[in-house]
C-alpha positions in Angstrom: 4.1 20.6 21.6 3.7 20.4 17.8 0.5 21.5 16.2 -2.0 18.7 15.3 -0.9 17.0 12.1 2.7 18.1 12.5 5.4 15.8 13.6 7.4 16.8 16.6 11.1 16.4 15.7 14.0 17.1 18.1 16.6 19.4 16.7 20.1 17.9 15.9 21.7 21.3 15.3 24.0 21.0 18.3 25.0 17.4 17.2 26.4 18.3 13.8 29.0 20.6 12.2 28.1 24.0 10.9 28.7 22.8 7.4 26.3 19.9 7.9 23.6 22.0 9.4 23.8 24.4 6.4 23.5 21.4 4.1 20.5 20.2 6.1 18.7 23.5 5.9 19.2 23.9 2.2 18.1 20.3 1.5 15.0 20.7 3.7 14.2 23.9 1.8 14.5 22.0 -1.5 12.0 19.4 -0.3 9.5 22.1 0.8 9.9 23.9 -2.5 9.2 20.7 -4.4 6.0 20.4 -2.4 5.2 24.0 -2.9 5.5 23.7 -6.7 3.4 20.6 -6.7 6.2 18.3 -7.9 6.0 15.8 -5.1 4.6 12.3 -5.4 3.2 11.4 -2.0 6.2 10.1 0.1 8.1 8.9 -3.0 11.1 10.3 -4.9 14.1 11.7 -3.2 16.6 14.6 -3.0 20.0 13.9 -1.6 22.9 16.1 -0.7 26.5 15.4 0.1 27.7 16.6 3.6 30.8 18.8 3.1 34.1 17.6 4.5 33.0 14.0 5.1 34.0 10.6 3.6 31.0 10.2 1.3 28.3 11.0 3.8 24.9 12.1 2.5 21.5 13.4 3.6 18.2 12.0 2.4 14.6 12.0 3.4 13.2 9.5 5.9 10.6 7.0 4.7 7.0 8.0 5.4 7.3 11.8 5.6 5.6 14.1 3.1 7.9 16.6 1.5 6.1 19.6 3.1 7.0 18.3 6.6 10.7 17.6 6.0 12.9 19.6 8.4 16.7 20.0 8.7 16.7 17.7 11.7 14.5 15.0 10.2 16.9 14.3 7.3 18.8 11.0 7.7 22.6 10.8 7.4 23.7 7.8 5.3 26.8 6.4 3.6 27.1 5.3 0.0 25.4 2.0 0.9 22.5 3.7 2.6 23.6 2.7 6.1 22.4 5.1 8.8 25.3 7.0 10.4 23.4 8.9 13.1 20.7 8.0 15.6 17.2 8.8 14.3 13.7 7.8 15.1 12.9 7.6 11.4 13.3 4.8 8.9 15.6 5.2 5.9 14.6 4.1 2.4 17.7 2.4 1.4 16.2 1.1 -1.9 15.4 4.7 -2.9 19.0 5.6 -2.5 20.2 3.3 -5.3 20.0 5.9 -8.1 21.4 8.7 -5.9 24.3 6.7 -4.5 25.3 5.6 -8.0 25.6 9.3 -9.2 27.2 10.6 -6.0 29.8 7.9 -6.1 30.6 8.4 -9.8 30.5 12.2 -9.9 32.4 14.3 -7.4 30.6 17.4 -8.7 27.2 15.8 -7.9 26.8 17.3 -4.4 23.0 17.3 -4.8 20.8 14.8 -6.8 17.1 15.6 -7.3 14.7 13.0 -8.7 11.0 13.6 -9.5 8.0 11.8 -11.0 6.0 14.8 -12.1 3.2 14.4 -14.6 4.8 16.5 -17.3 8.3 15.0 -16.7 6.9 11.4 -17.0 4.9 12.4 -20.1 8.1 13.6 -21.9 10.0 10.6 -20.7 7.4 8.5 -22.5 8.0 10.3 -25.8 10.5 8.7 -28.2 12.1 12.0 -29.1 12.5 13.0 -25.5 12.9 16.7 -24.6 12.6 19.0 -27.5 14.0 22.5 -28.0 10.8 24.6 -28.3 11.5 27.9 -26.5 13.9 29.9 -24.4 12.9 28.1 -21.2 13.8 24.8 -22.7 17.4 25.7 -23.4 19.1 25.1 -20.0 17.6 21.6 -19.6 17.9 20.7 -23.3 21.6 21.6 -23.4 22.2 19.4 -20.3 20.0 16.3 -20.8 20.8 12.6 -21.2 18.6 9.6 -21.2 18.4 6.2 -19.4 16.1 3.4 -20.4 13.6 2.0 -17.9 14.8 -1.3 -16.2 12.0 -1.6 -13.6 11.9 -0.2 -10.1 15.4 1.2 -9.4 16.3 -1.1 -6.5 18.9 -3.3 -8.3 22.6 -2.3 -7.8 23.3 -3.8 -11.2 21.6 -0.8 -12.8 24.0 1.7 -11.3 26.8 1.2 -13.9 24.4 1.6 -16.8 22.7 4.7 -15.3 26.0 6.4 -14.7 27.3 5.6 -18.2 24.1 7.0 -19.8 24.3 10.2 -17.7 28.0 10.8 -18.5 28.9 14.4 -17.7 25.4 15.8 -18.2 23.5 17.4 -15.3 20.0 16.4 -16.3 18.6 13.0 -16.9 15.3 11.8 -18.4 14.6 8.3 -16.9 12.5 6.7 -19.7 8.9 5.8 -18.5 9.9 6.9 -15.1 10.7 10.6 -14.4 13.4 13.2 -14.3 16.6 13.9 -12.4 19.1 16.8 -12.0 22.4 17.2 -10.3 24.5 20.1 -9.2 27.5 21.0 -7.1 25.0 22.7 -4.9 21.4 22.3 -3.9 20.7 25.6 -5.6 22.0 24.5 -9.0 20.3 21.1 -8.9 17.0 22.8 -8.0 17.2 25.6 -10.6 18.0 23.1 -13.4 15.1 21.0 -12.3 12.9 24.1 -12.4 13.8 24.6 -16.0 13.6 20.9 -16.9 10.1 20.7 -15.4 9.1 23.9 -17.1 10.4 22.7 -20.5 8.5 19.4 -20.1 5.3 21.3 -19.3 5.7 23.7 -22.2 6.4 20.8 -24.5 3.2 18.9 -23.6 1.1 22.0 -23.7 2.5 23.1 -27.0 2.0 19.7 -28.6 -1.5 19.6 -27.3 -2.5 22.5 -29.5 -1.9 20.4 -32.7 -0.6 23.5 -34.4 2.5 23.7 -36.6 5.5 24.7 -34.5 7.8 27.6 -35.1 11.5 26.8 -34.5 14.2 29.2 -33.4 17.1 29.8 -35.8 20.5 28.2 -35.3 22.1 31.7 -34.7 19.5 32.4 -32.0 20.2 29.1 -30.3 24.0 29.7 -30.4 23.5 33.2 -28.9 21.4 31.7 -26.1 23.9 28.9 -25.4 26.7 31.5 -25.2 24.7 33.7 -22.8 23.8 30.7 -20.7 27.5 30.0 -20.1 27.9 33.6 -18.9 25.0 33.3 -16.4 26.3 29.9 -15.1 29.7 31.4 -14.6 28.2 34.1 -12.4 26.8 31.4 -10.1 23.4 32.9 -10.5 21.6 30.0 -8.8 23.7 30.2 -5.7 24.0 34.0 -5.5 20.6 35.1 -6.5 17.9 32.5 -7.2 18.5 30.4 -4.1 18.6 33.2 -1.5 15.3 34.5 -3.0 13.7 31.0 -2.8 14.9 30.7 0.9 13.2 34.0 1.6 10.1 32.7 0.0 10.1 29.6 2.1 10.7 31.7 5.3 7.6 33.7 4.5 5.5 30.6 3.8 6.7 28.3 6.6 10.2 28.7 8.3 9.8 25.4 10.1 12.0 23.7 7.5 14.9 25.2 9.4 14.0 23.2 12.6 
């Protein structure tokens, strides 16, 4: 029996492929990590992941679950239209999948789409200049960011084409007056980029709150940093080093995300 306040969810491990189960575990870990870092917004926002070796099948959170109670088995399998593809006791949030499905469909490299409404991310989305290049931690996100104007609650399929066009080939998106979004060819890469995007937004708001004159890095320093960033990305640092460390962290805190 589950502990009080904990949903009892039957495992689906023996009903899915090994590749799907790995995707489920990684995505569940991402939800738990978002909650751990305080980036969640009650039951709202989403992280989705493509299931390998399928015809556009994806995993997304069920409606009504907090991010810190998501497990590998509680994730819902859907197609590009948000239709449920596997029996589940949970209710999908098809409307919440509009943004995700648009990017997944347009970008074969977008195996994971992570969307948040953090305080600092929304604050920067409200600023006309958007994300600024203020420090080393800002560079990964600043070099990857695009912008999409607010059109209302993202439940209208008509917005998909404009959102995809605005994002282009960038891996980070500031949704004006709304929040932030990152994509990656793995959960690891989407999460690490969001970590730096959120950090950049926080640093920007904190820096500007001082009211002091800002010190800017030189163009040579920026070019050096951008060059070195490509080297790190080429080494798959997120997949090979950062993500395994984060999984170990979650295993220490609460390994039930693997259920």
